[in-house]
C-alpha positions in Angstrom: 0.0 0.0 0.0 1.2 3.5 -0.7 2.8 5.4 2.1 1.4 8.7 0.9 -0.9 9.8 3.7 -3.5 11.4 1.5 -4.0 7.9 0.0 -5.5 6.8 3.3 -7.8 9.7 4.1 -8.9 13.0 2.7 -10.8 15.9 4.3 -14.5 15.4 4.8 -16.9 18.1 3.8 -20.5 18.3 4.8 -23.3 19.2 2.5 -23.5 22.8 1.3 -25.9 25.2 2.9 -28.5 27.4 1.2 -25.9 30.0 0.2 -23.7 27.4 -1.5 -21.0 27.6 1.2 -19.8 24.4 2.9 -21.2 23.6 6.3 -18.9 22.9 9.2 -16.8 19.8 9.0 -17.8 16.7 10.9 -17.3 16.8 14.6 -14.1 15.2 16.0 -14.4 11.5 16.5 -16.3 10.8 13.3 -14.3 8.6 10.9 -13.0 10.4 7.8 -13.9 9.0 4.4 -11.2 6.8 2.8 -9.8 7.4 -0.6 -10.7 3.9 -1.6 -14.3 4.8 -1.2 -13.8 7.1 -4.1 -11.1 5.3 -6.1 -11.4 1.6 -5.8 -8.0 0.7 -7.3 -5.1 2.9 -6.2 -2.3 0.4 -6.7 -2.6 -0.7 -10.3 0.0 0.1 -12.9 -0.5 2.9 -15.5 -0.3 2.1 -19.2 1.6 4.6 -21.3 0.5 5.0 -24.9 3.5 6.8 -26.4 7.2 7.3 -25.6 8.1 10.2 -23.2 11.0 12.1 -24.7 11.6 14.4 -21.8 10.8 12.7 -18.5 11.3 15.9 -16.5 8.4 17.4 -18.4 5.7 15.8 -16.3 3.0 16.9 -18.7 4.4 14.4 -21.2 4.0 11.6 -18.7 0.4 12.7 -18.0 -0.4 12.9 -21.7 1.2 9.4 -22.4 -0.9 8.1 -19.5 -4.0 9.7 -21.1 -4.7 11.9 -18.1 -6.2 15.0 -19.6 -8.1 18.1 -18.3 -11.9 17.7 -18.0 -14.3 20.1 -19.6 -14.7 22.1 -16.4 -11.0 22.7 -16.3 -10.5 21.6 -12.7 -7.7 19.1 -11.9 -5.7 18.5 -8.8 -2.9 20.6 -10.4 -5.3 23.5 -10.7 -6.4 23.1 -7.1 -2.7 23.1 -6.0 -2.1 26.2 -8.1 -5.1 27.9 -6.5 -3.9 27.0 -3.0 -0.6 28.7 -3.8 -2.2 31.9 -5.2 -1.5 35.2 -3.5 -5.1 35.3 -2.3 -5.0 32.0 -0.5 -1.5 30.9 0.5 -1.3 33.1 3.5 -4.7 32.3 4.9 -5.4 29.7 7.6 -5.8 26.1 6.3 -9.5 26.0 7.2 -10.2 29.2 5.2 -8.2 27.9 2.2 -10.1 24.6 2.3 -13.5 26.3 2.3 -12.5 28.7 -0.4 -11.5 25.8 -2.7 -14.7 24.0 -1.9 -16.7 27.0 -2.8 -14.9 27.3 -6.1 -15.4 23.7 -6.9 -19.1 23.8 -6.0 -19.6 26.9 -8.1 -18.0 25.1 -11.1 -20.1 21.9 -10.5 -17.0 19.9 -9.7 -17.2 17.0 -7.2 -14.3 16.6 -4.7 -14.3 12.9 -5.8 -13.2 14.0 -9.3 -10.2 15.9 -7.9 -9.3 12.9 -5.8 -9.5 10.6 -8.8 -7.4 12.9 -10.8 -4.8 13.1 -8.0 -4.6 9.3 -7.7 -4.3 8.9 -11.5 -1.5 11.4 -11.7 0.4 10.0 -8.7 -0.1 6.5 -10.0 1.3 7.6 -13.4 4.4 9.1 -11.8 5.0 6.1 -9.6 4.6 3.7 -12.6 7.0 5.9 -14.7 9.5 5.9 -11.9 9.5 2.1 -12.0 9.9 2.3 -15.8 12.9 4.5 -15.4 14.4 2.4 -12.6 13.9 -0.8 -14.6 15.5 0.9 -17.7 18.5 2.0 -15.5 18.9 -1.5 -14.0 18.9 -3.1 -17.5 21.4 -0.5 -18.8 23.6 -1.1 -15.7 23.7 -4.8 -16.4 24.3 -4.3 -20.1 27.1 -1.8 -19.5 28.7 -4.1 -16.9 28.8 -6.9 -19.5 30.2 -4.5 -22.1 32.9 -3.2 -19.6 33.8 -6.8 -18.7 34.3 -7.6 -22.4 36.3 -4.4 -22.9 38.5 -5.2 -19.9 39.1 -8.7 -21.2 40.0 -7.2 -24.6 42.4 -4.7 -23.0 44.1 -7.4 -21.0 44.5 -9.6 -24.1 45.8 -6.7 -26.1 48.3 -5.7 -23.3 49.4 -9.3 -23.2 50.0 -9.3 -26.9 52.0 -6.1 -26.8 54.0 -7.3 -23.8 54.9 -10.4 -25.7 56.1 -8.2 -28.6 58.2 -6.1 -26.2 59.7 -9.3 -24.7 60.4 -10.6 -28.2 62.1 -7.4 -29.2 64.2 -7.4 -26.1 65.1 -11.1 -26.7 66.1 -10.4 -30.3 68.2 -7.4 -29.2 69.9 -9.4 -26.5 70.7 -12.2 -29.0 72.2 -9.7 -31.4 74.3 -8.2 -28.7 75.6 -11.6 -27.6 76.5 -12.3 -31.2 78.4 -9.0 -31.4 80.3 -9.9 -28.1 81.1 -13.4 -29.4 82.3 -11.9 -32.7 84.6 -9.5 -30.8 86.2 -12.3 -28.9 86.9 -14.1 -32.0 88.2 -10.9 -33.7 90.6 -10.2 -30.8 91.9 -13.7 -31.0 92.5 -13.4 -34.7 94.1 -10.0 -34.4 96.4 -11.3 -31.7 97.4 -14.2 -33.9 98.1 -11.9 -36.9 100.0 -9.3 -34.8 102.2 -12.0 -33.3 103.1 -13.4 -36.7 103.8 -9.9 -38.2 105.7 -8.8 -35.1 108.7 -10.9 -36.0 109.3 -8.9 -39.1 108.6 -5.2 -38.2 109.8 -2.8 -35.6 106.4 -1.2 -35.3 103.5 -3.6 -35.4 100.8 -2.3 -37.9 98.1 -4.6 -36.5 95.4 -3.1 -34.3 94.1 -5.3 -31.6 90.9 -4.9 -29.6 91.0 -4.6 -25.8 90.1 -7.5 -23.6 86.6 -6.1 -22.8 84.5 -4.1 -25.2 81.5 -1.8 -24.6 78.2 -2.3 -26.3 78.7 0.5 -28.8 81.7 -0.7 -30.7 85.4 -1.6 -30.5 88.3 0.5 -29.3 91.5 0.2 -31.4 95.0 0.8 -30.2 
């Protein structure tokens, strides 16, 4: 059951007097009329006939729920507007109540019509809130699945790129080891040649590499 207190009770008005003004409200202790005596079904879902493009424009929701303005022009929204008018909003509640009742009576509007309109609009708002909530929940689940797939794709792509980096580093290390091995062999060859030539010259023309070489190249002497 709704927790809106006006759903449970609304103000009771007695019959109108000869002048058309409402008589005094029932004496304390008499049970107030219940809303369900006026509107039998206050909990059913509202059916919307067309999409609502701007949910914050509540008039679109009311229109989609086929809640219109009756011929006499009085809805609960009009009553709410009247209660906030400069002429009424500063007056005591009892005076505001009686003024509204006089206006409704003069227009031939039953208070039950206002209650029915109020219930219909509130039910439409509650139903549309459930529509929005369901839509958000479905989107949340969908985006969670998409994000999970994207994360998996990112992880896979990172693994592929990391493998390429590791392969590049391995190829570079292998090439560097080849260079170092070649330098060892070169030094051995130069030493052998220099030794052989050294027997025949006073100044050996053969350049030999140092025992240890850096990564950038050889140092001749």
